[in-house]
C-alpha positions as CSV (number, residue, x, y, z in Angstrom):
1,M,-58.3,135.0,8.7
2,T,-57.9,132.0,6.5
3,G,-56.4,128.8,7.8
4,L,-54.2,126.7,5.5
5,F,-53.7,123.0,6.2
6,G,-51.6,121.4,3.6
7,G,-50.5,117.8,3.3
8,A,-50.4,114.6,1.3
9,F,-53.3,113.2,3.2
10,D,-52.3,109.6,2.4
11,P,-54.7,108.9,4.0
12,P,-56.5,111.7,5.9
13,H,-57.1,110.6,9.5
14,N,-58.8,111.6,12.7
15,G,-55.6,113.5,13.8
16,H,-55.9,115.8,10.7
17,V,-59.6,116.4,11.4
18,A,-59.0,117.2,15.1
19,L,-56.2,119.6,14.2
20,A,-58.5,121.4,11.7
21,E,-61.4,121.5,14.2
22,T,-59.2,122.9,16.9
23,A,-57.7,125.5,14.6
24,L,-61.1,126.7,13.3
25,E,-62.1,127.5,16.9
26,H,-58.8,128.7,18.3
27,F,-58.1,131.2,15.5
28,A,-61.8,132.0,14.8
29,L,-61.1,131.2,11.2
30,E,-63.4,132.7,8.5
31,R,-62.4,129.7,6.3
32,L,-60.1,126.7,6.3
33,L,-58.5,125.4,3.2
34,A,-57.3,121.8,3.3
35,L,-54.6,121.9,0.6
36,V,-54.1,118.4,-0.9
37,V,-50.7,118.5,-2.5
38,V,-50.7,117.0,-5.9
39,D,-47.1,115.9,-5.9
40,P,-45.5,116.4,-2.5
41,G,-41.9,117.5,-2.5
42,H,-41.2,116.2,1.0
43,R,-42.5,112.6,0.9
44,D,-43.5,109.7,-1.2
45,V,-47.2,108.9,-1.4
46,V,-48.9,105.5,-2.0
47,L,-52.2,106.7,-3.4
48,D,-52.6,108.8,-6.6
49,F,-53.8,112.4,-6.3
50,P,-57.5,111.9,-7.3
51,T,-57.9,109.2,-4.7
52,R,-56.2,111.2,-1.9
53,F,-58.3,114.3,-2.9
54,R,-61.5,112.2,-2.7
55,L,-60.6,110.8,0.7
56,A,-59.8,114.3,2.0
57,G,-63.1,115.5,0.8
58,L,-64.8,112.8,2.8
59,A,-62.6,113.5,5.9
60,F,-63.3,117.2,6.0
61,A,-66.9,117.2,4.8
62,G,-68.4,117.8,8.2
63,L,-66.3,120.8,9.1
64,P,-67.8,124.2,8.8
65,R,-66.2,126.9,6.6
66,T,-63.8,124.2,5.2
67,D,-63.0,123.5,1.6
68,V,-60.7,120.9,0.1
69,V,-58.6,122.2,-2.7
70,A,-55.8,120.9,-5.0
71,E,-52.4,122.4,-4.4
72,E,-50.0,122.3,-7.4
73,H,-47.0,123.6,-5.5
74,R,-44.7,121.0,-4.1
75,Y,-43.4,123.1,-1.3
76,S,-45.3,125.3,1.3
77,V,-43.2,128.4,0.6
78,D,-44.1,128.3,-3.1
79,A,-47.8,127.8,-2.2
80,V,-48.0,130.9,0.0
81,R,-45.6,133.2,-1.9
82,G,-47.0,136.5,-3.2
83,G,-49.8,136.8,-0.6
84,R,-51.9,134.4,-2.5
85,F,-54.1,133.6,0.6
86,G,-54.1,137.1,2.2
87,D,-54.0,137.2,6.0
88,A,-53.5,133.5,6.6
89,V,-52.2,131.0,9.2
90,F,-50.5,127.9,7.9
91,L,-51.3,125.0,10.3
92,V,-48.9,122.2,11.2
93,G,-48.5,119.7,14.0
94,A,-45.7,119.9,16.5
95,D,-43.9,117.0,14.9
96,E,-43.9,118.8,11.6
97,F,-42.7,122.0,13.3
98,A,-39.8,120.1,14.9
99,N,-38.5,119.6,11.3
100,F,-39.5,123.1,10.1
101,L,-35.9,124.3,9.7
102,S,-35.4,121.6,7.1
103,W,-38.2,122.8,4.9
104,K,-37.6,124.8,1.8
105,D,-37.1,128.4,3.0
106,P,-38.9,128.3,6.3
107,N,-38.2,132.0,6.9
108,G,-39.9,132.7,3.5
109,V,-43.0,130.9,4.8
110,L,-43.1,133.2,7.8
111,E,-42.7,136.3,5.6
112,E,-46.0,135.4,3.9
113,V,-48.2,133.7,6.6
114,W,-48.4,133.1,10.3
115,L,-47.6,129.6,11.5
116,G,-50.1,127.9,13.8
117,V,-48.5,124.9,15.6
118,A,-50.7,122.4,17.2
119,T,-49.1,121.0,20.3
120,R,-50.2,118.1,22.4
121,P,-49.6,117.0,26.0
122,G,-46.3,115.3,26.4
123,F,-44.6,116.8,23.3
124,P,-41.1,117.9,24.4
125,P,-41.1,121.8,24.4
126,E,-37.3,121.9,24.0
127,A,-37.7,120.4,20.5
128,L,-39.9,123.4,19.6
129,D,-37.7,126.0,21.3
130,A,-34.7,125.0,19.2
131,V,-36.7,125.6,16.0
132,L,-37.9,129.0,17.3
133,H,-34.3,130.1,18.0
134,G,-33.4,129.2,14.4
135,L,-36.0,131.5,12.8
136,D,-35.8,135.2,11.8
137,R,-39.4,135.8,12.8
138,P,-40.3,133.6,15.8
139,D,-43.0,136.1,16.6
140,R,-45.0,134.8,13.5
141,V,-45.4,131.4,15.2
142,Q,-48.4,130.8,17.5
143,F,-48.8,127.5,19.5
144,F,-52.2,126.1,20.3
145,E,-53.0,122.9,22.1
146,M,-55.1,120.0,20.7
147,P,-56.1,116.7,22.2
148,E,-53.6,113.9,21.9
149,L,-54.4,111.5,19.1
150,P,-51.5,109.1,18.6
151,I,-52.3,108.3,14.9
152,S,-49.9,107.8,12.0
153,G,-50.5,107.4,8.4
154,T,-47.9,104.6,8.4
155,E,-49.9,102.6,11.0
156,I,-53.2,103.2,9.1
157,R,-51.6,102.0,5.8
158,A,-50.2,98.9,7.5
159,R,-53.6,98.0,9.1
160,A,-55.4,98.5,5.8
161,A,-52.9,96.3,4.1
162,R,-53.6,93.5,6.6
163,G,-57.4,94.1,6.2
164,E,-57.7,95.2,9.8
165,P,-60.4,97.7,10.9
166,L,-59.5,101.3,11.0
167,D,-62.0,102.2,13.7
168,G,-61.1,105.4,15.6
169,L,-58.2,106.1,13.2
170,V,-59.9,107.6,10.2
171,P,-63.4,109.2,9.7
172,L,-66.1,106.5,9.0
173,A,-66.6,107.6,5.4
174,V,-62.8,107.4,4.8
175,A,-62.7,103.9,6.3
176,A,-65.6,102.8,4.1
177,E,-63.9,104.1,1.0
178,I,-60.5,102.5,1.8
179,D,-62.3,99.2,2.4
180,R,-64.6,99.5,-0.7
181,L,-61.6,100.2,-3.0
182,G,-59.2,97.9,-1.3
183,L,-56.7,100.7,-0.8
184,Y,-53.2,100.1,0.6
185,R,-53.5,96.3,0.0
């Protein structure tokens, strides 16, 4: 089975890496594709695509069976349509899943791929239950638990803008590149 982990990765952080590591093991993935969306349809990005792609390459470099690839489709349903990735599980965090019904054609996503939702201790299960009840194929959603890492891209960008260290928030190579290039300042 192939794991798909899409995002803007602006910047990629330790929470992203932990989710990918946990999913590789939990689903016994043959390969994991970190899909860096060129022009995300769901959020604005600060960094240009080549820089986000380079940072993602640094972040996921140490993970086995993992490749970082460019994703031209703006929306997940368009990326997975037509069985492009075969038997695949699309990975999201619980916070993203809580907003899944607002995605472009969430039921269309589940027609094409499984959905692997990373939960963490303390996340309110009722928020996830409400989403499951709104889906045509809730049986295509599998939850897996990952360690809690309270990290947000917003916080990282703000710290980088102030010139503060990013220790423990992003992989060391990503922190070095953000510092070297003066990103988010």
